[in-house]
Phi, psi and omega in degrees: 000327183299323178300316182290325176298318179295321178296319176302312181297318179297333180262013179057039175252136179293145176273095184255158176303325180292314179297316179296321180295318179295315177299318180300321178297316179295321178296320183290317189266330176064019178235165177280146183220154174268168181304318183291320177300316180296315178302316180298324180286337186255345191294333176285319181289324181234078186298338180271000179285127179254158180301320177300325178293321177301313178302315182296314181294320177302317180295318178297316181293325176294313180298330179279349180091003180284324178243152173245140183255139176218162179259121182278172180302329180277009178070019177256150179285138175233156181232150177219153180286138178260119183288336181236072187294344182261359183240142177285128178194182180235179183227144175251129179245127176284127181291336184270302185266351177072009178295142180247129180238145179286140174240102185274055181210138175211121179245048185275343186304318179298315179293321179298315178297318178300314180297314181296321181286311188275335180252356183053043182242162177250113178281125181253332178197170175210160180220118182246125180252117183245124181226155178174208178248130179288173182302322182288327184268351181299000000 
């Protein structure tokens, strides 16, 4: 939790009970979740928490690098906790158990150079969504 608290501070976000609770749910469950699933897990603990607030905090945590956002098979956004919020990397999501694992590898430089050369464009960022079956679910 201390790493995430420091990331909040580095991004000039207050360390609030709601933000800590949302991070805590992701730490406890280790799977990707949508806003409504998260809200259902927190509404007893934080009865004044509303769904719009959950959406807002998820977006803030994503922008800070604490959460990673992906598009699920049902075309809904899901979020997962990022174990290395200060380092560029990608995530692998198991389609069966929904577990999210860090992939500390990125070979995007070649593609970025190709795009810049052939399209005369400037690549500023990228988002790679990797899904499949984890070792346990294979």
